[in-house]
BALOBA-1460 file (C-alpha; in Angstrom, 3 decimals):
// residues 303
<rec num="1" residu="m" x="-156.551" y="58.250" z="-74.781"/>
<rec num="2" residu="r" x="-154.596" y="58.066" z="-78.050"/>
<rec num="3" residu="e" x="-155.244" y="59.948" z="-81.258"/>
<rec num="4" residu="r" x="-153.404" y="60.557" z="-84.494"/>
<rec num="5" residu="t" x="-153.350" y="63.809" z="-86.410"/>
<rec num="6" residu="d" x="-153.104" y="63.331" z="-90.159"/>
<rec num="7" residu="a" x="-151.509" y="66.693" z="-90.914"/>
<rec num="8" residu="a" x="-148.028" y="65.847" z="-89.650"/>
<rec num="9" residu="p" x="-145.242" y="65.581" z="-92.263"/>
<rec num="10" residu="g" x="-144.065" y="62.039" z="-92.851"/>
<rec num="11" residu="g" x="-147.195" y="60.440" z="-91.442"/>
<rec num="12" residu="p" x="-149.656" y="60.770" z="-88.562"/>
<rec num="13" residu="l" x="-148.446" y="62.237" z="-85.265"/>
<rec num="14" residu="e" x="-149.692" y="60.320" z="-82.238"/>
<rec num="15" residu="i" x="-151.328" y="62.389" z="-79.482"/>
<rec num="16" residu="l" x="-151.433" y="60.903" z="-75.969"/>
<rec num="17" residu="r" x="-154.123" y="62.606" z="-73.889"/>
<rec num="18" residu="r" x="-153.983" y="62.439" z="-70.093"/>
<rec num="19" residu="d" x="-156.192" y="63.912" z="-67.373"/>
<rec num="20" residu="a" x="-153.443" y="64.943" z="-64.949"/>
<rec num="21" residu="v" x="-149.645" y="64.873" z="-64.868"/>
<rec num="22" residu="t" x="-146.918" y="66.651" z="-62.944"/>
<rec num="23" residu="s" x="-145.877" y="68.348" z="-66.185"/>
<rec num="24" residu="t" x="-146.312" y="67.400" z="-69.821"/>
<rec num="25" residu="q" x="-142.577" y="68.022" z="-70.346"/>
<rec num="26" residu="d" x="-141.537" y="65.501" z="-67.733"/>
<rec num="27" residu="e" x="-144.184" y="62.950" z="-68.722"/>
<rec num="28" residu="a" x="-143.180" y="63.175" z="-72.387"/>
<rec num="29" residu="a" x="-139.516" y="62.748" z="-71.442"/>
<rec num="30" residu="r" x="-140.352" y="59.680" z="-69.365"/>
<rec num="31" residu="r" x="-142.341" y="58.084" z="-72.163"/>
<rec num="32" residu="a" x="-139.602" y="58.785" z="-74.716"/>
<rec num="33" residu="a" x="-137.075" y="57.155" z="-72.366"/>
<rec num="34" residu="d" x="-139.403" y="54.159" z="-72.019"/>
<rec num="35" residu="g" x="-139.434" y="53.644" z="-75.790"/>
<rec num="36" residu="q" x="-142.440" y="55.624" z="-77.035"/>
<rec num="37" residu="q" x="-141.896" y="56.196" z="-80.754"/>
<rec num="38" residu="t" x="-141.161" y="59.803" z="-81.637"/>
<rec num="39" residu="p" x="-142.423" y="62.211" z="-82.689"/>
<rec num="40" residu="f" x="-145.478" y="62.232" z="-80.473"/>
<rec num="41" residu="a" x="-147.503" y="64.804" z="-78.568"/>
<rec num="42" residu="l" x="-148.673" y="64.506" z="-74.966"/>
<rec num="43" residu="t" x="-151.433" y="66.657" z="-73.475"/>
<rec num="44" residu="a" x="-153.075" y="67.008" z="-70.064"/>
<rec num="45" residu="r" x="-156.112" y="68.738" z="-68.626"/>
<rec num="46" residu="h" x="-154.183" y="69.563" z="-65.456"/>
<rec num="47" residu="q" x="-150.522" y="69.940" z="-64.431"/>
<rec num="48" residu="s" x="-149.656" y="69.896" z="-60.754"/>
<rec num="49" residu="g" x="-146.107" y="71.142" z="-61.359"/>
<rec num="50" residu="g" x="-146.164" y="72.915" z="-64.703"/>
<rec num="51" residu="r" x="-143.322" y="75.298" z="-65.442"/>
<rec num="52" residu="g" x="-142.598" y="77.955" z="-67.998"/>
<rec num="53" residu="r" x="-139.668" y="79.847" z="-69.414"/>
<rec num="54" residu="l" x="-137.047" y="81.191" z="-66.966"/>
<rec num="55" residu="g" x="-138.217" y="78.746" z="-64.304"/>
<rec num="56" residu="r" x="-141.549" y="80.485" z="-63.726"/>
<rec num="57" residu="s" x="-144.531" y="78.482" z="-62.574"/>
<rec num="58" residu="f" x="-147.254" y="77.717" z="-65.103"/>
<rec num="59" residu="a" x="-150.795" y="78.217" z="-63.858"/>
<rec num="60" residu="s" x="-152.657" y="75.137" z="-65.109"/>
<rec num="61" residu="p" x="-156.055" y="74.783" z="-63.402"/>
<rec num="62" residu="d" x="-157.993" y="71.626" z="-64.181"/>
<rec num="63" residu="g" x="-159.848" y="71.958" z="-67.467"/>
<rec num="64" residu="a" x="-159.262" y="75.712" z="-67.817"/>
<rec num="65" residu="s" x="-156.049" y="75.579" z="-69.838"/>
<rec num="66" residu="l" x="-154.299" y="73.658" z="-72.569"/>
<rec num="67" residu="a" x="-150.940" y="71.969" z="-71.902"/>
<rec num="68" residu="l" x="-149.165" y="70.139" z="-74.726"/>
<rec num="69" residu="t" x="-145.636" y="68.854" z="-75.302"/>
<rec num="70" residu="v" x="-144.278" y="67.539" z="-78.598"/>
<rec num="71" residu="a" x="-141.349" y="65.131" z="-78.286"/>
<rec num="72" residu="h" x="-139.110" y="65.472" z="-81.350"/>
<rec num="73" residu="r" x="-135.819" y="63.785" z="-82.191"/>
<rec num="74" residu="s" x="-133.647" y="66.162" z="-84.168"/>
<rec num="75" residu="r" x="-130.977" y="65.345" z="-86.728"/>
<rec num="76" residu="l" x="-129.444" y="68.774" z="-86.142"/>
<rec num="77" residu="a" x="-126.608" y="69.586" z="-83.779"/>
<rec num="78" residu="a" x="-127.696" y="71.513" z="-80.683"/>
<rec num="79" residu="d" x="-126.212" y="74.771" z="-82.000"/>
<rec num="80" residu="r" x="-128.414" y="74.520" z="-85.121"/>
<rec num="81" residu="r" x="-131.688" y="74.362" z="-83.183"/>
<rec num="82" residu="g" x="-131.898" y="78.034" z="-82.265"/>
<rec num="83" residu="w" x="-135.020" y="78.600" z="-84.359"/>
<rec num="84" residu="f" x="-136.993" y="75.755" z="-82.710"/>
<rec num="85" residu="s" x="-138.238" y="77.971" z="-79.898"/>
<rec num="86" residu="l" x="-139.449" y="80.718" z="-82.240"/>
<rec num="87" residu="a" x="-140.978" y="78.139" z="-84.606"/>
<rec num="88" residu="a" x="-143.089" y="76.856" z="-81.705"/>
<rec num="89" residu="g" x="-144.556" y="80.340" z="-81.367"/>
<rec num="90" residu="v" x="-145.276" y="80.510" z="-85.096"/>
<rec num="91" residu="a" x="-147.026" y="77.119" z="-84.894"/>
<rec num="92" residu="a" x="-149.142" y="78.257" z="-81.944"/>
<rec num="93" residu="i" x="-150.359" y="81.344" z="-83.832"/>
<rec num="94" residu="a" x="-151.128" y="79.230" z="-86.917"/>
<rec num="95" residu="a" x="-153.118" y="76.740" z="-84.837"/>
<rec num="96" residu="l" x="-155.119" y="79.490" z="-83.145"/>
<rec num="97" residu="d" x="-155.907" y="81.013" z="-86.533"/>
<rec num="98" residu="q" x="-157.012" y="77.648" z="-87.889"/>
<rec num="99" residu="v" x="-159.251" y="76.702" z="-84.981"/>
<rec num="100" residu="l" x="-160.673" y="80.110" z="-84.104"/>
<rec num="101" residu="g" x="-161.015" y="81.220" z="-87.723"/>
<rec num="102" residu="a" x="-159.684" y="84.609" z="-86.653"/>
<rec num="103" residu="t" x="-159.417" y="87.277" z="-89.314"/>
<rec num="104" residu="g" x="-159.007" y="91.019" z="-89.469"/>
<rec num="105" residu="e" x="-159.256" y="92.863" z="-86.168"/>
<rec num="106" residu="e" x="-159.643" y="89.713" z="-84.065"/>
<rec num="107" residu="r" x="-156.532" y="88.139" z="-85.625"/>
<rec num="108" residu="a" x="-154.520" y="91.248" z="-84.843"/>
<rec num="109" residu="r" x="-155.311" y="90.813" z="-81.141"/>
<rec num="110" residu="i" x="-152.918" y="87.854" z="-80.711"/>
<rec num="111" residu="g" x="-149.209" y="87.786" z="-81.528"/>
<rec num="112" residu="l" x="-145.782" y="86.886" z="-80.158"/>
<rec num="113" residu="k" x="-143.687" y="88.760" z="-77.633"/>
<rec num="114" residu="w" x="-140.080" y="87.870" z="-78.371"/>
<rec num="115" residu="p" x="-139.041" y="85.163" z="-78.220"/>
<rec num="116" residu="n" x="-142.267" y="83.151" z="-78.024"/>
<rec num="117" residu="d" x="-144.833" y="84.287" z="-75.470"/>
<rec num="118" residu="l" x="-148.397" y="84.453" z="-76.786"/>
<rec num="119" residu="h" x="-149.730" y="87.940" z="-76.091"/>
<rec num="120" residu="t" x="-152.711" y="90.080" z="-76.889"/>
<rec num="121" residu="a" x="-152.046" y="93.419" z="-78.540"/>
<rec num="122" residu="d" x="-152.966" y="95.195" z="-75.297"/>
<rec num="123" residu="g" x="-150.156" y="93.416" z="-73.439"/>
<rec num="124" residu="r" x="-151.878" y="90.504" z="-71.687"/>
<rec num="125" residu="k" x="-150.297" y="87.055" z="-71.743"/>
<rec num="126" residu="l" x="-152.363" y="84.277" z="-73.308"/>
<rec num="127" residu="g" x="-149.798" y="81.489" z="-73.235"/>
<rec num="128" residu="g" x="-146.169" y="80.494" z="-73.109"/>
<rec num="129" residu="i" x="-143.676" y="78.090" z="-74.621"/>
<rec num="130" residu="l" x="-140.864" y="76.067" z="-73.080"/>
<rec num="131" residu="v" x="-138.252" y="74.226" z="-75.178"/>
<rec num="132" residu="e" x="-135.903" y="71.768" z="-73.461"/>
<rec num="133" residu="g" x="-133.226" y="69.418" z="-74.750"/>
<rec num="134" residu="r" x="-132.885" y="65.955" z="-73.206"/>
<rec num="135" residu="g" x="-129.844" y="63.981" z="-74.259"/>
<rec num="136" residu="p" x="-128.132" y="64.329" z="-77.646"/>
<rec num="137" residu="d" x="-131.203" y="64.480" z="-79.886"/>
<rec num="138" residu="l" x="-134.483" y="64.655" z="-77.949"/>
<rec num="139" residu="v" x="-136.178" y="68.065" z="-77.938"/>
<rec num="140" residu="l" x="-139.312" y="68.726" z="-75.886"/>
<rec num="141" residu="l" x="-141.464" y="71.629" z="-77.067"/>
<rec num="142" residu="g" x="-144.143" y="72.590" z="-74.567"/>
<rec num="143" residu="i" x="-147.026" y="74.977" z="-75.245"/>
<rec num="144" residu="g" x="-149.542" y="76.250" z="-72.698"/>
<rec num="145" residu="i" x="-152.608" y="78.377" z="-73.460"/>
<rec num="146" residu="n" x="-155.220" y="79.810" z="-71.098"/>
<rec num="147" residu="l" x="-158.656" y="78.681" z="-72.271"/>
<rec num="148" residu="r" x="-160.863" y="80.171" z="-69.559"/>
<rec num="149" residu="g" x="-160.378" y="82.877" z="-66.976"/>
<rec num="150" residu="p" x="-159.798" y="84.512" z="-64.711"/>
<rec num="151" residu="v" x="-156.492" y="82.656" z="-64.352"/>
<rec num="152" residu="l" x="-155.769" y="82.062" z="-60.670"/>
<rec num="153" residu="q" x="-152.600" y="81.445" z="-58.718"/>
<rec num="154" residu="a" x="-152.351" y="78.608" z="-56.199"/>
<rec num="155" residu="d" x="-153.472" y="80.956" z="-53.399"/>
<rec num="156" residu="g" x="-156.615" y="81.924" z="-55.337"/>
<rec num="157" residu="r" x="-155.472" y="85.381" z="-56.420"/>
<rec num="158" residu="a" x="-155.850" y="86.352" z="-60.065"/>
<rec num="159" residu="v" x="-152.684" y="86.162" z="-62.159"/>
<rec num="160" residu="p" x="-151.871" y="89.775" z="-63.103"/>
<rec num="161" residu="g" x="-151.717" y="90.513" z="-66.812"/>
<rec num="162" residu="a" x="-153.208" y="87.179" z="-67.923"/>
<rec num="163" residu="a" x="-155.459" y="86.703" z="-70.967"/>
<rec num="164" residu="w" x="-157.670" y="83.781" z="-71.923"/>
<rec num="165" residu="l" x="-159.663" y="82.659" z="-74.930"/>
<rec num="166" residu="r" x="-163.207" y="82.149" z="-73.676"/>
<rec num="167" residu="g" x="-165.583" y="83.808" z="-71.279"/>
<rec num="168" residu="d" x="-166.002" y="87.346" z="-70.013"/>
<rec num="169" residu="d" x="-163.123" y="89.629" z="-71.061"/>
<rec num="170" residu="g" x="-161.597" y="86.791" z="-73.082"/>
<rec num="171" residu="v" x="-160.290" y="86.954" z="-76.633"/>
<rec num="172" residu="r" x="-163.590" y="85.348" z="-77.674"/>
<rec num="173" residu="p" x="-165.904" y="87.123" z="-75.198"/>
<rec num="174" residu="g" x="-169.321" y="85.786" z="-74.391"/>
<rec num="175" residu="a" x="-168.577" y="82.095" z="-75.032"/>
<rec num="176" residu="d" x="-169.862" y="79.737" z="-72.364"/>
<rec num="177" residu="g" x="-167.962" y="76.726" z="-71.044"/>
<rec num="178" residu="a" x="-169.992" y="74.058" z="-72.821"/>
<rec num="179" residu="g" x="-167.516" y="73.621" z="-75.650"/>
<rec num="180" residu="d" x="-164.240" y="73.946" z="-73.723"/>
<rec num="181" residu="g" x="-163.347" y="70.264" z="-74.092"/>
<rec num="182" residu="a" x="-163.998" y="70.234" z="-77.831"/>
<rec num="183" residu="l" x="-162.063" y="73.475" z="-78.271"/>
<rec num="184" residu="r" x="-159.112" y="72.069" z="-76.335"/>
<rec num="185" residu="e" x="-158.971" y="68.922" z="-78.462"/>
<rec num="186" residu="r" x="-159.205" y="70.865" z="-81.729"/>
<rec num="187" residu="l" x="-156.412" y="73.163" z="-80.590"/>
<rec num="188" residu="e" x="-154.281" y="70.235" z="-79.420"/>
<rec num="189" residu="s" x="-154.565" y="68.529" z="-82.812"/>
<rec num="190" residu="a" x="-153.891" y="71.752" z="-84.710"/>
<rec num="191" residu="l" x="-150.905" y="72.624" z="-82.495"/>
<rec num="192" residu="a" x="-149.318" y="69.190" z="-82.855"/>
<rec num="193" residu="a" x="-149.691" y="69.248" z="-86.640"/>
<rec num="194" residu="a" x="-148.492" y="72.866" z="-87.051"/>
<rec num="195" residu="l" x="-145.463" y="72.309" z="-84.837"/>
<rec num="196" residu="a" x="-144.513" y="69.085" z="-86.627"/>
<rec num="197" residu="q" x="-144.670" y="70.977" z="-89.917"/>
<rec num="198" residu="e" x="-142.503" y="73.859" z="-88.672"/>
<rec num="199" residu="l" x="-139.907" y="71.439" z="-87.280"/>
<rec num="200" residu="s" x="-139.853" y="69.456" z="-90.529"/>
<rec num="201" residu="r" x="-139.121" y="72.630" z="-92.486"/>
<rec num="202" residu="l" x="-136.283" y="73.576" z="-90.169"/>
<rec num="203" residu="e" x="-134.797" y="70.071" z="-90.225"/>
<rec num="204" residu="s" x="-134.864" y="70.101" z="-94.050"/>
<rec num="205" residu="a" x="-133.225" y="73.553" z="-94.096"/>
<rec num="206" residu="g" x="-130.454" y="72.524" z="-91.722"/>
<rec num="207" residu="g" x="-131.827" y="74.799" z="-89.011"/>
<rec num="208" residu="d" x="-131.735" y="77.906" z="-91.232"/>
<rec num="209" residu="g" x="-134.814" y="79.885" z="-90.250"/>
<rec num="210" residu="v" x="-134.584" y="82.197" z="-93.254"/>
<rec num="211" residu="s" x="-134.606" y="79.513" z="-95.944"/>
<rec num="212" residu="a" x="-137.221" y="77.509" z="-93.999"/>
<rec num="213" residu="g" x="-139.515" y="80.547" z="-94.065"/>
<rec num="214" residu="t" x="-139.692" y="80.617" z="-90.263"/>
<rec num="215" residu="h" x="-138.091" y="84.066" z="-90.124"/>
<rec num="216" residu="e" x="-140.747" y="85.629" z="-92.354"/>
<rec num="217" residu="r" x="-143.650" y="83.932" z="-90.600"/>
<rec num="218" residu="y" x="-142.292" y="84.904" z="-87.198"/>
<rec num="219" residu="t" x="-141.691" y="88.539" z="-88.125"/>
<rec num="220" residu="m" x="-145.285" y="88.873" z="-89.343"/>
<rec num="221" residu="t" x="-146.635" y="87.827" z="-85.916"/>
<rec num="222" residu="c" x="-144.126" y="89.556" z="-83.589"/>
<rec num="223" residu="l" x="-145.689" y="92.243" z="-81.378"/>
<rec num="224" residu="t" x="-142.312" y="93.325" z="-79.987"/>
<rec num="225" residu="l" x="-141.026" y="94.928" z="-83.175"/>
<rec num="226" residu="g" x="-141.239" y="98.712" z="-83.141"/>
<rec num="227" residu="r" x="-141.813" y="98.769" z="-79.375"/>
<rec num="228" residu="a" x="-139.807" y="100.431" z="-76.647"/>
<rec num="229" residu="v" x="-138.402" y="97.563" z="-74.595"/>
<rec num="230" residu="r" x="-136.329" y="96.722" z="-71.584"/>
<rec num="231" residu="v" x="-134.212" y="93.566" z="-71.812"/>
<rec num="232" residu="d" x="-132.875" y="91.951" z="-68.665"/>
<rec num="233" residu="p" x="-129.855" y="89.875" z="-69.746"/>
<rec num="234" residu="l" x="-129.616" y="86.344" z="-68.394"/>
<rec num="235" residu="g" x="-126.486" y="84.545" z="-67.363"/>
<rec num="236" residu="e" x="-123.818" y="84.367" z="-64.725"/>
<rec num="237" residu="a" x="-122.857" y="87.328" z="-62.577"/>
<rec num="238" residu="g" x="-119.611" y="89.055" z="-63.479"/>
<rec num="239" residu="m" x="-116.672" y="89.990" z="-61.297"/>
<rec num="240" residu="g" x="-117.711" y="91.122" z="-57.842"/>
<rec num="241" residu="g" x="-121.088" y="89.401" z="-58.212"/>
<rec num="242" residu="a" x="-122.535" y="92.142" z="-60.421"/>
<rec num="243" residu="h" x="-125.160" y="91.160" z="-62.998"/>
<rec num="244" residu="p" x="-125.274" y="92.696" z="-66.482"/>
<rec num="245" residu="s" x="-127.290" y="95.910" z="-66.658"/>
<rec num="246" residu="p" x="-130.639" y="95.922" z="-68.456"/>
<rec num="247" residu="l" x="-130.767" y="97.173" z="-72.020"/>
<rec num="248" residu="h" x="-133.255" y="99.829" z="-73.110"/>
<rec num="249" residu="g" x="-134.117" y="100.731" z="-76.678"/>
<rec num="250" residu="i" x="-136.432" y="100.190" z="-79.628"/>
<rec num="251" residu="a" x="-136.919" y="96.636" z="-80.909"/>
<rec num="252" residu="r" x="-136.149" y="97.022" z="-84.586"/>
<rec num="253" residu="m" x="-135.914" y="93.606" z="-86.277"/>
<rec num="254" residu="i" x="-135.284" y="89.866" z="-85.982"/>
<rec num="255" residu="d" x="-131.968" y="88.862" z="-87.517"/>
<rec num="256" residu="e" x="-131.144" y="85.676" z="-89.431"/>
<rec num="257" residu="h" x="-130.281" y="83.875" z="-86.181"/>
<rec num="258" residu="g" x="-133.596" y="84.720" z="-84.495"/>
<rec num="259" residu="r" x="-132.007" y="87.369" z="-82.278"/>
<rec num="260" residu="l" x="-133.837" y="90.559" z="-81.321"/>
<rec num="261" residu="v" x="-132.034" y="93.603" z="-82.745"/>
<rec num="262" residu="i" x="-132.376" y="96.731" z="-80.608"/>
<rec num="263" residu="d" x="-131.621" y="100.354" z="-81.455"/>
<rec num="264" residu="l" x="-129.979" y="101.897" z="-78.388"/>
<rec num="265" residu="p" x="-130.888" y="105.382" z="-77.100"/>
<rec num="266" residu="g" x="-127.403" y="106.839" z="-77.539"/>
<rec num="267" residu="g" x="-126.977" y="105.451" z="-81.032"/>
<rec num="268" residu="g" x="-125.765" y="102.082" z="-82.145"/>
<rec num="269" residu="r" x="-127.463" y="98.728" z="-82.296"/>
<rec num="270" residu="t" x="-127.160" y="95.405" z="-80.494"/>
<rec num="271" residu="a" x="-128.555" y="91.896" z="-80.974"/>
<rec num="272" residu="v" x="-129.949" y="89.903" z="-78.035"/>
<rec num="273" residu="d" x="-130.020" y="86.118" z="-78.265"/>
<rec num="274" residu="i" x="-131.313" y="85.448" z="-74.752"/>
<rec num="275" residu="g" x="-132.967" y="87.712" z="-72.239"/>
<rec num="276" residu="d" x="-136.190" y="88.646" z="-70.496"/>
<rec num="277" residu="v" x="-137.931" y="91.211" z="-72.717"/>
<rec num="278" residu="r" x="-140.531" y="93.591" z="-71.344"/>
<rec num="279" residu="h" x="-142.635" y="95.953" z="-73.396"/>
<rec num="280" residu="l" x="-142.682" y="99.513" z="-72.089"/>
<rec num="281" residu="r" x="-145.667" y="101.794" z="-72.333"/>
<rec num="282" residu="p" x="-145.643" y="104.094" z="-75.373"/>
<rec num="283" residu="d" x="-145.060" y="107.231" z="-73.279"/>
<rec num="284" residu="d" x="-142.180" y="105.795" z="-71.239"/>
<rec num="285" residu="p" x="-138.700" y="107.159" z="-71.953"/>
<rec num="286" residu="v" x="-136.389" y="104.691" z="-73.659"/>
<rec num="287" residu="r" x="-133.783" y="104.774" z="-70.914"/>
<rec num="288" residu="p" x="-133.409" y="103.299" z="-67.413"/>
<rec num="289" residu="t" x="-135.818" y="104.955" z="-64.957"/>
<rec num="290" residu="t" x="-137.230" y="104.238" z="-61.534"/>
<rec num="291" residu="r" x="-140.644" y="103.921" z="-63.195"/>
<rec num="292" residu="d" x="-139.723" y="100.714" z="-65.042"/>
<rec num="293" residu="a" x="-141.264" y="98.481" z="-62.394"/>
<rec num="294" residu="m" x="-144.606" y="100.220" z="-62.892"/>
<rec num="295" residu="a" x="-144.319" y="100.685" z="-66.664"/>
<rec num="296" residu="i" x="-143.774" y="97.089" z="-67.697"/>
<rec num="297" residu="e" x="-146.435" y="94.426" z="-67.991"/>
<rec num="298" residu="q" x="-147.271" y="92.428" z="-64.898"/>
<rec num="299" residu="e" x="-146.371" y="88.962" z="-66.136"/>
<rec num="300" residu="e" x="-143.898" y="87.401" z="-63.718"/>
<rec num="301" residu="h" x="-146.523" y="84.934" z="-62.453"/>
<rec num="302" residu="g" x="-148.237" y="84.432" z="-65.798"/>
<rec num="303" residu="t" x="-148.706" y="81.437" z="-68.003"/>
């Protein structure tokens, strides 16, 4: 099924809807390689091999989640695309606001955990974002959102710490499943249009998130700011095979490069450009402790 969304800058954005794929990222990459005109969005009701950030699996049961990838060809050099990932989170929040009509208390229930996970204010994960580069200019921006729960792993166990939009204990509690298909399509169209708009602004601003307004919009939706956090650095092991130690502190701000700025317990400040951030409970000490494994959110197998 093909559809065009009229809200995309520079003309309609084509949406290719599929029932099942291995992953929307891989299917979009294949179609771009086969000559599909970009930008376009590709969605699926089910992914048999969906993946998320940091190589985690993406739970994508048939019909119970939204999976969308936008294929975008960028004019910017790879080192100027740092804001793309955060802009995808901003677009997801904007699309949810548009479709759900959330205001006031309900709106405050959904935000972004740095860099771009969709979370509820009580720490449950509603969705995730994966940005991948393919070749010199193709960027694939994938967004997944849980529509209905409980969200289950492949072995049938509930995904710990997951949130969903509809049904019992969902963000919109009490909704039945009759309108899930219509909701998914409205969200898909809104997501594709919002993401195309955010990318257009960044392309026009040369990748500068401040002048594009991405920085301000992101900061307003970021649930991490002001929180006690633990950051597990990513990257290669150092000499002797040792990995960098986790950072602990208070998440203070997002800098002009999209990095998370953390106030350290002993004084001083550092900026993190890549890492696995975990929100600590309010009463946890802001220093390494043996309680960290229990204090952080249970999200390793989440969306």
